[in-house]
C-alpha positions as CSV (number, residue, x, y, z in Angstrom):
1,M,209.0,276.2,200.9
2,S,208.0,278.3,203.9
3,E,205.3,281.0,203.6
4,F,208.0,283.5,204.5
5,L,210.1,282.5,201.6
6,E,207.0,282.7,199.5
7,V,206.5,286.3,200.6
8,E,210.2,286.9,199.8
9,R,209.6,285.6,196.3
10,Y,207.1,288.3,195.9
11,E,209.7,291.0,196.6
12,L,208.7,291.5,200.2
13,S,211.9,291.1,202.0
14,E,212.8,290.6,205.7
15,E,213.9,293.4,207.9
16,P,217.7,294.2,207.7
17,P,219.6,292.9,210.7
18,Y,220.5,296.4,212.0
19,Q,216.9,297.1,212.8
20,F,216.5,294.5,215.5
21,G,218.3,296.3,218.3
22,F,216.6,297.8,221.3
23,D,218.2,300.7,223.1
24,R,217.1,300.5,226.8
25,R,218.5,303.9,227.6
26,Q,216.6,305.5,224.8
27,F,213.4,303.7,226.0
28,M,213.8,305.1,229.5
29,K,214.5,308.6,228.1
30,V,211.3,308.5,226.1
31,F,209.0,307.0,228.8
32,G,210.4,308.5,232.0
33,G,208.4,307.7,235.1
34,G,206.2,304.7,235.9
35,I,207.1,301.0,235.7
36,A,208.6,299.5,232.6
37,L,209.3,295.8,232.1
38,I,211.8,293.9,230.0
39,V,210.9,290.4,228.9
40,P,213.4,287.7,227.8
41,L,212.2,286.0,224.6
42,T,214.2,282.8,224.9
43,S,211.3,280.5,225.6
44,L,209.0,282.4,223.3
45,M,211.4,282.0,220.4
46,A,211.7,278.2,221.1
47,Q,207.9,277.9,221.2
48,D,207.6,279.8,217.9
49,R,210.1,277.6,216.1
50,Q,208.2,274.5,217.2
51,E,205.0,275.7,215.5
52,G,206.1,273.9,212.4
53,E,203.8,274.3,209.4
54,S,203.6,278.1,209.2
55,G,207.4,278.6,209.1
56,R,207.1,281.8,211.2
57,G,209.7,280.7,213.6
58,A,212.3,281.9,211.1
59,F,211.1,285.5,211.7
60,N,212.6,285.5,215.2
61,R,215.9,284.0,214.5
62,D,217.9,287.2,214.8
63,L,216.0,288.9,217.6
64,P,218.0,289.8,220.7
65,Q,217.4,287.7,223.8
66,E,215.2,290.4,225.4
67,I,212.5,292.8,224.1
68,G,211.6,295.8,226.2
69,A,208.6,298.1,226.7
70,W,205.8,295.7,226.2
71,I,204.0,297.2,229.2
72,H,204.3,300.6,230.8
73,L,202.3,301.6,233.9
74,E,201.5,305.3,233.9
75,Q,201.5,307.3,237.1
76,D,197.7,307.7,236.9
77,G,197.4,303.9,237.0
78,S,196.6,303.4,233.3
79,V,198.3,300.7,231.3
80,V,200.1,301.3,228.0
81,V,200.9,298.3,225.9
82,Y,203.4,298.4,223.0
83,T,203.3,296.1,220.0
84,G,204.6,296.3,216.5
85,K,201.4,294.7,215.2
86,V,198.9,296.9,213.5
87,E,195.1,297.2,213.5
88,F,193.7,296.6,210.0
89,G,190.1,295.9,210.9
90,Q,190.7,292.5,212.3
91,N,190.1,293.7,215.9
92,I,193.4,292.7,217.3
93,R,193.5,295.9,219.3
94,T,190.6,294.5,221.3
95,S,191.9,290.9,221.5
96,L,195.3,292.0,222.7
97,A,193.8,294.3,225.3
98,Q,191.7,291.4,226.5
99,V,194.6,289.1,227.1
100,V,196.5,291.8,228.9
101,A,193.5,292.6,231.0
102,E,193.0,288.9,231.8
103,E,196.6,288.5,233.2
104,L,197.1,291.9,234.8
105,H,193.6,292.0,236.4
106,V,192.7,295.5,235.2
107,P,189.6,296.7,233.3
108,I,190.0,297.0,229.5
109,P,189.2,300.8,229.5
110,T,192.4,301.4,231.5
111,I,194.5,299.8,228.8
112,R,195.8,301.7,225.8
113,L,197.7,300.0,223.0
114,V,200.4,301.8,221.0
115,M,200.7,299.8,217.8
116,G,202.9,299.9,214.7
117,D,205.2,302.8,215.6
118,T,208.9,302.1,214.8
119,D,210.1,304.6,217.4
120,L,208.1,303.3,220.3
121,T,207.3,299.6,219.7
122,P,209.6,296.6,219.6
123,F,210.5,295.2,216.2
124,D,207.9,293.1,214.5
125,A,208.2,291.4,211.2
126,G,204.6,292.4,210.3
127,T,200.9,291.8,210.7
128,F,200.2,288.9,208.4
129,G,200.0,285.1,208.4
130,S,197.4,285.0,211.2
131,R,200.3,285.2,213.6
132,T,199.1,287.9,216.1
133,I,197.1,285.7,218.4
134,P,199.5,282.7,218.4
135,T,202.7,284.7,218.9
136,M,201.9,288.2,220.2
137,A,199.1,287.3,222.6
138,P,201.3,284.9,224.6
139,Q,204.1,287.4,224.6
140,L,201.9,290.1,226.1
141,R,200.3,287.6,228.5
142,K,203.7,286.8,229.9
143,A,204.6,290.4,230.3
144,A,201.3,291.1,232.0
145,V,201.7,288.2,234.4
146,A,205.2,289.4,235.3
147,A,203.9,292.9,235.8
148,R,201.1,291.7,238.0
149,E,203.5,289.7,240.2
150,T,206.0,292.6,240.4
151,L,203.2,295.0,241.5
152,I,202.0,292.6,244.1
153,E,205.6,292.4,245.5
154,L,205.7,296.2,245.7
155,A,202.3,296.3,247.4
156,A,203.4,293.6,249.9
157,Q,206.5,295.7,250.7
158,R,204.4,298.7,251.4
159,W,202.0,296.9,253.6
160,Q,204.7,294.7,255.1
161,V,202.9,291.5,254.4
162,E,203.5,288.3,252.3
163,P,202.8,288.7,248.6
164,S,200.7,285.6,248.7
165,T,198.1,287.5,250.8
166,I,197.5,290.1,248.1
167,R,195.5,290.0,244.9
168,I,194.7,292.5,242.2
169,V,191.0,293.0,241.4
170,E,189.9,295.6,238.9
171,A,193.2,297.4,239.1
172,R,193.1,297.6,242.9
173,F,195.2,295.7,245.4
174,L,193.3,293.9,248.1
175,N,194.7,292.2,251.2
176,H,193.5,288.8,252.4
177,D,190.3,290.0,254.0
178,A,189.8,293.1,251.7
179,T,190.2,295.5,254.7
180,K,193.0,297.2,252.8
181,S,193.0,298.5,249.3
182,M,195.3,300.5,247.1
183,T,195.3,301.4,243.4
184,I,198.0,300.7,240.7
185,A,198.4,304.5,240.5
186,D,199.4,304.5,244.2
187,I,202.2,302.0,243.5
188,A,203.3,303.4,240.1
189,K,203.6,307.0,241.3
190,G,207.2,308.2,241.4
191,L,208.8,304.9,240.6
192,K,211.2,304.2,237.8
193,L,211.8,300.5,237.5
194,V,213.2,298.3,234.8
195,K,212.7,294.6,235.7
196,T,213.9,291.5,233.9
197,I,211.1,289.0,233.9
198,P,211.7,285.2,234.1
199,A,211.0,283.5,230.7
200,E,208.8,280.9,232.4
201,V,205.7,282.4,234.0
202,K,202.4,280.8,234.9
203,L,199.6,281.9,232.6
204,T,196.0,281.8,233.5
205,P,194.5,278.5,232.3
206,V,192.0,279.0,229.5
207,E,189.2,277.4,231.5
208,K,189.6,280.2,234.1
209,W,189.5,283.1,231.6
210,T,187.0,285.8,232.6
211,V,187.9,288.6,230.1
212,A,189.7,286.7,227.3
213,G,187.2,284.2,225.8
214,T,184.3,286.7,226.0
215,S,182.7,288.9,223.3
216,T,184.2,292.2,224.5
217,P,183.0,295.1,222.3
218,K,185.5,296.6,219.9
219,V,187.9,299.0,221.5
220,D,187.2,302.5,220.2
221,G,184.4,301.1,218.1
222,R,182.3,304.3,218.4
223,D,185.1,306.3,216.8
224,Y,185.0,304.1,213.6
225,V,181.2,304.2,213.1
226,T,180.8,307.9,213.9
227,G,183.7,309.0,211.6
228,R,185.8,310.3,214.4
229,H,188.8,308.0,213.7
230,K,191.4,309.5,211.4
231,Y,192.9,307.4,208.7
232,T,196.1,308.3,206.9
233,S,194.1,309.9,204.2
234,D,192.4,312.2,206.7
235,M,195.6,313.6,208.1
236,R,196.8,317.1,207.7
237,R,200.1,318.7,208.7
238,E,200.9,322.4,208.7
239,G,202.0,323.6,205.3
240,M,201.2,320.3,203.7
241,L,201.2,319.8,200.0
242,F,199.4,317.1,198.0
243,G,201.4,314.8,195.8
244,A,200.7,312.7,192.8
245,V,203.0,310.4,190.7
246,V,203.0,310.4,186.9
247,R,202.7,306.7,185.9
248,P,204.0,305.0,182.8
249,P,201.6,303.1,180.5
250,R,202.9,299.8,181.9
251,S,205.1,298.8,184.8
252,D,208.2,297.9,182.8
253,A,208.5,301.2,181.0
254,A,211.4,303.7,181.6
255,L,211.0,307.4,181.5
256,E,212.8,309.0,178.5
257,G,211.7,312.6,179.0
258,S,209.0,314.9,180.2
259,K,207.8,318.5,179.6
260,S,207.6,320.4,182.9
261,V,205.0,323.1,183.9
262,P,205.6,326.7,182.9
263,P,208.2,328.4,185.2
264,N,205.7,331.1,186.3
265,N,203.5,328.5,188.1
266,T,205.3,328.8,191.4
267,A,202.4,327.0,193.2
268,V,203.4,323.7,191.6
269,N,206.4,321.5,192.3
270,V,207.6,319.0,189.7
271,V,210.1,316.4,190.9
272,E,211.9,314.2,188.4
273,D,214.5,311.6,189.5
274,G,215.3,308.8,187.1
275,N,212.0,307.0,186.4
276,F,210.3,308.9,189.3
277,L,208.2,311.8,188.1
278,A,205.8,313.5,190.5
279,V,203.9,316.7,191.2
280,A,203.1,318.5,194.5
281,A,200.7,321.4,194.9
282,R,198.5,323.0,197.6
283,D,195.4,321.1,196.7
284,P,194.6,317.7,195.2
285,Q,192.8,319.2,192.2
286,T,195.8,321.3,191.0
287,T,198.1,318.3,191.7
288,S,196.0,315.9,189.6
289,R,195.5,318.4,186.8
290,T,199.2,319.2,186.5
291,A,200.2,315.6,186.6
292,K,197.8,314.8,183.8
293,S,199.1,317.7,181.7
294,L,202.7,316.7,181.7
295,A,203.9,315.4,178.3
296,T,206.0,312.2,178.9
297,R,207.8,309.7,176.8
298,W,208.1,306.1,178.1
299,K,210.0,303.2,176.7
300,P,208.9,299.6,177.6
301,A,211.5,297.1,178.4
302,S,210.0,294.4,176.1
303,E,207.9,294.3,173.0
304,T,205.2,292.0,174.3
305,Q,204.0,290.4,177.4
306,P,201.6,287.5,177.9
307,G,198.0,288.3,178.7
308,N,195.1,286.2,180.1
309,A,194.9,284.1,176.9
310,E,198.5,282.9,177.1
311,L,198.9,282.9,180.8
312,F,198.7,279.3,181.8
313,D,200.8,277.9,179.0
314,Y,203.3,280.6,179.9
315,F,203.5,279.4,183.5
316,R,204.2,275.8,182.4
317,K,206.9,277.0,179.9
318,T,208.7,279.2,182.5
319,G,208.2,276.9,185.4
320,G,211.3,275.8,187.2
321,Q,212.1,272.5,188.8
322,G,209.6,271.4,191.4
323,R,210.2,271.7,195.1
324,G,208.7,269.0,197.3
325,R,209.4,265.7,199.0
326,P,207.7,262.6,197.6
327,V,206.2,260.2,200.1
328,G,206.0,256.5,199.5
329,S,206.0,255.3,195.8
330,I,203.7,257.1,193.4
331,T,204.3,254.3,190.9
332,D,203.1,251.7,193.5
333,G,200.1,253.9,194.4
334,F,198.8,254.1,190.8
335,A,199.4,250.4,190.4
336,A,197.2,249.7,193.4
337,A,194.4,251.9,192.1
338,D,191.2,250.6,190.6
339,Q,190.5,253.9,188.9
340,K,192.7,256.9,188.0
341,L,191.8,260.6,187.5
342,E,193.8,263.4,186.0
343,Q,192.6,267.0,185.9
344,T,193.9,270.6,185.7
345,Y,192.7,273.6,187.8
346,T,193.5,277.2,187.1
347,V,193.3,280.4,189.2
348,Q,193.4,284.0,187.8
349,Y,195.0,287.0,189.3
350,I,192.7,289.0,191.5
351,A,193.1,292.4,193.2
352,H,192.9,293.1,197.0
353,A,190.5,295.9,196.3
354,P,190.5,297.5,199.8
355,M,188.0,300.3,200.3
356,E,190.9,302.4,201.6
357,P,193.6,302.8,198.9
358,R,197.2,303.3,199.8
359,A,198.0,306.6,201.5
360,A,201.0,308.2,203.1
361,V,202.0,311.5,204.8
362,A,205.7,312.3,205.0
363,E,207.5,315.0,206.9
364,F,211.2,315.7,206.8
365,T,212.3,317.9,209.7
366,D,215.8,318.3,211.3
367,D,217.2,315.4,209.3
368,K,214.5,313.1,210.6
369,L,211.9,311.5,208.3
370,T,208.5,310.7,209.8
371,V,206.0,308.8,207.6
372,W,202.4,308.0,208.5
373,T,201.2,305.2,206.3
374,A,198.8,302.2,206.0
375,T,201.1,299.2,206.0
376,Q,201.1,295.8,207.5
377,R,204.9,295.9,207.9
378,P,206.0,299.2,209.5
379,F,209.5,298.1,210.2
380,G,209.8,296.6,206.7
381,V,208.7,299.9,205.2
382,R,211.2,301.7,207.4
383,G,213.9,299.5,205.8
384,E,212.5,300.2,202.3
385,L,212.6,303.9,203.0
386,A,216.2,303.7,204.2
387,D,217.3,301.8,201.1
388,A,215.4,304.0,198.6
389,L,216.4,307.3,200.2
390,H,219.9,306.4,201.6
391,I,218.9,307.6,205.0
392,P,219.9,305.7,208.2
393,A,217.0,303.7,209.6
394,T,217.6,305.4,213.0
395,K,216.5,308.7,211.3
396,I,213.2,307.3,210.0
397,R,210.0,306.8,211.9
398,V,207.0,304.9,210.5
399,I,203.7,305.3,212.2
400,V,200.6,303.2,211.2
401,P,197.2,304.6,212.1
402,D,194.5,302.0,212.4
403,T,193.8,301.2,208.8
404,G,190.8,300.2,206.6
405,S,191.9,296.7,205.5
406,G,194.7,295.3,203.5
407,Y,194.1,291.6,203.0
408,G,197.8,291.0,202.6
409,G,198.0,293.8,200.0
410,K,199.8,296.5,202.0
411,H,203.1,294.8,202.9
412,S,205.2,297.1,200.7
413,G,205.9,300.8,201.0
414,E,205.6,302.3,197.5
415,C,203.3,305.1,198.6
416,A,205.4,305.9,201.6
417,I,208.5,306.2,199.4
418,E,206.7,308.4,197.0
419,A,205.5,310.8,199.7
420,A,209.0,310.8,201.3
421,R,210.8,311.7,198.1
422,L,208.5,314.6,197.5
423,A,208.8,315.8,201.1
424,I,212.6,315.8,200.9
425,A,212.6,317.5,197.5
426,T,210.0,320.2,198.5
427,K,211.0,320.6,202.1
428,R,207.3,320.5,202.9
429,P,205.0,317.8,204.4
430,I,203.4,315.8,201.6
431,K,200.3,313.6,201.4
432,V,200.0,311.0,198.6
433,V,196.8,309.1,198.3
434,W,196.5,306.6,195.5
435,S,193.5,306.7,193.2
436,R,191.3,303.7,192.7
437,E,192.9,303.1,189.3
438,E,196.4,303.3,190.8
439,E,195.4,300.8,193.5
440,F,194.3,298.4,190.8
441,V,197.2,298.8,188.4
442,W,200.2,299.5,190.6
443,A,199.6,297.3,193.7
444,Y,200.4,293.6,193.5
445,F,197.9,290.9,192.8
446,R,197.0,287.5,194.3
447,P,199.1,285.1,192.2
448,A,197.5,283.3,189.3
449,G,198.3,279.6,188.9
450,V,198.0,276.3,187.2
451,I,197.6,273.1,189.3
452,D,197.8,269.7,187.8
453,V,196.4,266.8,189.9
454,K,196.6,263.1,189.1
455,S,195.2,260.5,191.6
456,G,194.5,256.9,192.0
457,V,191.7,255.4,194.1
458,K,190.3,252.0,195.0
459,N,186.6,251.2,194.4
460,D,186.0,251.3,198.2
461,G,187.2,254.9,198.3
462,T,190.7,254.5,199.5
463,I,192.9,257.0,197.8
464,T,196.2,255.2,196.9
465,A,198.1,257.9,194.9
466,W,198.2,261.7,194.8
467,E,200.4,263.7,192.5
468,L,200.1,267.5,192.4
469,H,202.1,270.2,190.5
470,N,201.4,273.8,191.3
471,Y,202.8,276.4,188.9
472,N,203.2,279.9,190.3
473,S,200.3,280.3,192.7
474,G,202.4,279.2,195.7
475,S,203.0,276.5,198.3
476,S,200.8,277.5,201.2
477,A,198.7,274.4,202.3
478,I,200.0,272.5,199.3
479,Q,200.4,269.4,201.5
480,G,197.1,267.9,202.3
481,R,195.8,266.3,205.5
482,Y,194.2,263.3,203.8
483,D,195.9,259.9,204.7
484,I,197.4,258.9,201.3
485,A,200.3,256.6,201.4
486,N,201.9,257.6,198.1
487,Q,202.2,261.3,197.2
488,N,204.3,263.5,195.0
489,I,203.5,267.2,195.6
490,Q,205.6,269.8,193.9
491,F,205.6,273.6,193.6
492,H,207.1,275.1,190.5
493,E,208.3,278.8,190.7
494,T,207.7,280.7,187.4
495,K,208.0,284.1,185.9
496,S,205.0,286.2,186.6
497,P,204.0,288.8,183.9
498,L,202.2,290.8,186.6
499,R,203.4,291.9,190.0
500,Q,202.1,289.5,192.6
501,G,202.3,289.0,196.4
502,S,200.5,288.1,199.5
503,Y,196.7,287.8,199.7
504,R,194.4,286.6,202.4
505,G,195.3,282.9,202.7
506,L,198.2,283.2,200.2
507,A,198.1,280.2,197.9
508,A,196.0,278.1,200.3
509,T,192.9,279.2,198.4
510,A,194.3,277.9,195.1
511,N,195.6,274.6,196.6
512,H,192.4,273.9,198.5
513,F,190.3,274.7,195.4
514,A,192.3,272.1,193.4
515,R,192.4,269.5,196.1
516,E,188.9,269.7,197.3
517,T,187.4,269.9,193.8
518,H,189.5,266.8,192.8
519,I,188.3,264.9,195.9
520,D,184.8,265.7,194.9
521,E,185.5,264.5,191.4
522,L,186.7,261.2,192.8
523,G,183.5,260.9,194.7
524,A,181.5,261.4,191.5
525,L,183.7,258.8,189.7
526,L,183.0,256.2,192.4
527,K,179.4,257.3,192.9
528,M,180.3,257.9,196.6
529,D,179.0,260.6,198.9
530,P,181.8,263.3,199.0
531,L,181.6,263.8,202.7
532,Q,182.0,260.0,203.3
533,L,184.9,259.9,200.9
534,R,186.7,262.6,202.8
535,L,186.1,261.0,206.2
536,K,187.2,257.6,204.9
537,N,190.6,259.1,204.0
538,L,191.0,261.3,207.0
539,K,192.4,260.5,210.5
540,D,193.0,264.1,211.6
541,E,190.4,264.5,214.3
542,R,190.3,268.3,214.2
543,F,189.6,268.2,210.4
544,R,187.0,265.5,210.9
545,A,185.3,267.5,213.6
546,V,184.8,270.6,211.5
547,L,183.5,268.6,208.6
548,E,181.0,266.8,210.8
549,A,180.0,270.1,212.5
550,A,179.3,271.9,209.2
551,A,177.5,268.9,207.7
552,T,175.3,268.5,210.8
553,R,174.3,272.2,210.9
554,F,173.8,272.3,207.1
555,G,171.7,269.1,207.0
556,W,174.0,267.4,204.6
557,G,172.3,264.7,202.5
558,K,168.8,266.2,202.9
559,P,167.0,266.8,199.6
560,L,166.9,270.4,198.3
561,N,163.8,272.1,197.0
562,G,163.8,273.8,193.6
563,E,165.2,273.2,190.1
564,L,168.9,273.3,189.4
565,R,169.9,273.4,193.1
566,G,172.9,271.7,194.5
567,A,174.9,271.4,197.7
568,G,178.7,271.2,198.0
569,I,181.1,270.6,200.8
570,A,184.8,271.3,201.2
571,G,187.3,271.3,204.1
572,G,190.5,273.0,204.8
573,F,193.3,273.9,207.2
574,E,195.9,276.6,207.4
575,K,197.7,278.7,210.0
576,G,196.8,276.2,212.8
577,G,193.1,276.4,212.1
578,Y,190.6,274.0,210.5
579,V,187.5,275.0,208.4
580,A,184.7,273.2,206.7
581,T,182.2,274.9,204.3
582,C,178.9,273.8,203.0
583,A,177.2,275.8,200.2
584,E,173.9,275.6,198.5
585,V,173.5,277.2,195.1
586,S,170.8,277.6,192.5
587,V,171.5,278.1,188.8
588,D,169.2,280.0,186.4
589,R,168.6,277.7,183.5
590,R,168.2,280.6,181.0
591,T,171.1,282.9,182.0
592,G,173.4,280.4,183.8
593,K,173.7,282.9,186.7
594,V,174.7,281.3,190.0
595,K,173.1,282.3,193.2
596,L,174.4,281.4,196.6
597,E,171.4,280.4,198.6
598,R,173.1,279.5,201.9
599,V,176.5,279.0,203.4
600,V,177.4,277.1,206.6
601,E,180.9,277.3,207.9
602,A,182.5,275.5,210.8
603,F,185.8,276.8,212.1
604,E,188.2,275.8,214.8
605,C,191.3,277.7,215.8
606,G,192.0,276.4,219.3
607,A,190.8,278.5,222.3
608,I,188.7,281.4,221.2
609,V,189.7,284.8,222.5
610,N,186.7,286.8,221.3
611,P,183.7,284.8,219.9
612,T,181.9,287.7,218.3
613,H,185.0,289.1,216.6
614,L,185.9,285.6,215.4
615,H,182.4,285.2,214.0
616,N,182.8,288.5,212.2
617,Q,186.2,287.4,210.7
618,I,184.6,284.2,209.4
619,E,181.7,286.1,207.8
620,G,184.0,288.6,206.3
621,A,186.2,285.8,204.8
622,V,183.1,284.1,203.3
623,V,181.9,287.4,201.7
624,Q,185.4,288.2,200.3
625,G,185.7,284.6,199.1
626,I,182.5,285.0,197.0
627,G,184.3,287.3,194.6
628,G,187.3,285.1,194.0
629,A,185.0,282.1,193.7
630,L,182.5,283.4,191.2
631,F,183.6,286.5,189.3
632,E,186.8,288.4,190.4
633,S,189.6,288.4,187.8
634,I,192.2,290.8,186.5
635,E,191.9,291.2,182.8
636,F,195.2,292.2,181.2
637,S,197.0,292.2,177.8
638,N,200.6,293.0,177.0
639,G,201.4,294.5,180.4
640,T,198.2,296.6,180.7
641,V,195.4,296.0,183.1
642,L,192.1,296.4,181.3
643,N,189.7,296.6,184.2
644,P,191.2,299.0,186.7
645,R,188.1,300.3,188.4
646,F,185.1,299.0,190.2
647,S,182.8,299.6,187.3
648,R,184.7,296.9,185.4
649,Y,186.1,294.8,188.3
650,R,183.3,292.9,190.0
651,V,183.4,292.6,193.7
652,P,180.7,291.0,196.0
653,R,177.7,293.2,196.5
654,F,174.9,292.9,199.1
655,I,172.8,291.1,196.6
656,D,175.5,288.4,196.3
657,V,175.6,287.6,200.0
658,P,173.5,284.7,201.2
659,P,172.5,283.8,204.7
660,I,175.8,282.7,206.4
661,E,175.7,280.4,209.4
662,V,178.9,280.1,211.5
663,V,179.6,277.2,213.8
664,L,182.4,278.0,216.2
665,V,184.3,274.9,217.5
666,D,186.0,276.2,220.7
667,R,188.9,274.0,221.7
668,K,190.0,275.3,225.1
669,D,192.5,272.5,225.3
670,L,194.5,273.9,222.4
671,P,196.5,277.1,222.0
672,S,194.7,279.9,220.2
673,A,195.5,280.2,216.5
674,G,194.9,283.1,214.1
675,A,191.7,283.4,212.2
676,G,192.2,286.1,209.6
677,E,193.0,283.9,206.6
678,T,191.9,280.2,206.9
679,P,188.1,280.8,206.8
680,I,188.4,281.9,203.2
681,V,189.8,278.7,201.7
682,G,186.8,276.5,201.7
683,L,184.2,278.6,199.9
684,A,185.4,278.3,196.3
685,P,185.6,274.5,196.2
686,A,182.3,274.2,198.1
687,V,180.6,276.5,195.6
688,G,182.1,274.7,192.6
689,N,181.1,271.3,194.0
690,A,177.6,272.6,194.6
691,I,177.4,273.9,191.0
692,F,178.3,270.4,189.8
693,A,175.6,268.9,192.0
694,A,173.1,271.3,190.6
695,T,174.0,271.1,186.9
696,G,176.3,268.2,186.3
697,K,178.9,270.6,184.9
698,R,182.3,270.5,186.5
699,L,184.1,273.9,186.7
700,R,187.8,273.8,187.3
701,S,188.8,277.5,186.9
702,L,188.6,280.4,189.3
703,P,186.5,282.5,188.9
704,L,184.0,279.8,188.4
705,A,181.2,281.6,186.6
706,P,182.0,285.3,185.8
707,R,179.3,285.2,183.1
708,G,177.2,282.4,184.5
709,V,177.4,278.6,183.9
710,Q,177.6,278.2,180.1
711,G,176.0,275.5,178.0
712,L,173.0,274.6,180.2
713,S,170.2,272.7,178.4
714,S,166.9,271.1,179.4
715,N,168.9,267.9,180.1
716,N,171.0,269.4,182.8
717,G,170.0,268.9,186.4
């Protein structure tokens, strides 16, 4: 099952076919003068389809053979780059500017990226799956190379020399002996040119990078730290009202009736349409007060729903037939084993908990709907708006301001639809910003799951059989990299009592937790070092390299000082990258509280575009992973979330963050892969394995120790 299908399963559908078109005449009408370039995607599509494990090639299957407007050269010599990707704090605005600057030979300050605007940028399925660097960066590099060569040809014509005698340095054309120079503005002025670019262009070799591959500071970084940058929630439009939606007590409830505000309150608008009940007023306080005052009657669709206590049995009961392809003979594998092990691992629902909740501003003018919103899928949200409001997609524009994180939680467009419905009903611009409680209750969660693992192993450490059944949490990274001759790995789709969807790493965190914990358990069963057990069953050189790099930096095998201290190791792979995590923990004998003392993480994602930003991504993934590993969990009963606020939902705090050491493995011989997701997958199993090393207690459920390690005695450790 591809990750895309997994996203579909969570009600996040692909863009309708009619949205893939590109109108070249409209493009020229919008952008006017300067030089625009059209890039055929034939070879890019072929390359994307060959990237295998991620399944992302399917996203491009219906794209036209050429996409326009990747690069526009303004008459002042500045460069505008267009991409449907969005900036969510991962710093792709900077990385993409770097690769364009590298190939076009212009300074980064002359480049401006227009991102996530459905009227201006080419179609893009969305910013997720760590796909920006492996797919968008090569695309923009090819456009930039072609732009550079086109400009050189134009300069050669003007100077009446051979193009081979001209080069571009810092946005200036120089002839062979640098006696002549000319700026890009000199060439671009007064020209209107649409040029088809050959699919095959020669990119700058990684070893010759001078801009890409360096720690270029964050583009517009000062605006973010000084508060100058405007998020969606900061926006104001003339005559704007503030909207709020009246929510049912649980998600499956239908509205039976409501009591509106008194007729003399002309400053308040109440909109009721089926199950949609919302309020709009001039200020947020009036809006909120009115929404809370409405008397409503809701009818749930069912009497009862499972809660935390029944969840995992419910998954097994509702689980469908498994999907997967057995390898070898699992029967023969178990027959060849000296020892067998069977265990179950569970993962609870967790929330994305972004600091910036969902927000949208909608404006309906002259039959055109414009929505500013924080989403990872601007074109997808445009499709959702078209379907919900019965408006042609051509009359809808979605714009995504740079956004304060999403972690996979902002694929869908609920908030945008709510603001748009109110804007159309009131004929006024509307802003809707979800409260923290709405963000917890009405957004979707990272899927919970049950994973059963059964294995067989010889006494020398050779794993002969591996059987794994995952119920509900997903199939990402479900296939391991260990060399096991006989495997039966199955994913079972189930009915989820809570709304669930993409989360940083998707199901890779759950599957790595189960696999890497079970590998550790085999090591304990055999009394074999867990690192050596992994290496014995692993031929993948990239995986071996990160394990060895992390172990070396960590000092694996050296004794630890202090009572109830332990070290754990775990490895992982996903989205074309490889990770290894070593963790040291201490456990308080009296309270059972787990403290992370140190984390070392080695990461390899091919050629590195920006080392500092990659380092930051890895650190951020480790910090976020602490919550899911140790204490984050949605508590719910009968369809109601019981901990919908930060005072009851524990996220990592400064006191929880240990020293984090990052080892970057730069493979200049490999294509660059994404890094937003994979670094999170190794932390939970490494911490669980370290807790076992410290206490002798094996924890098989995430979160591992929300109330500390239970049942410690003087005999532990």
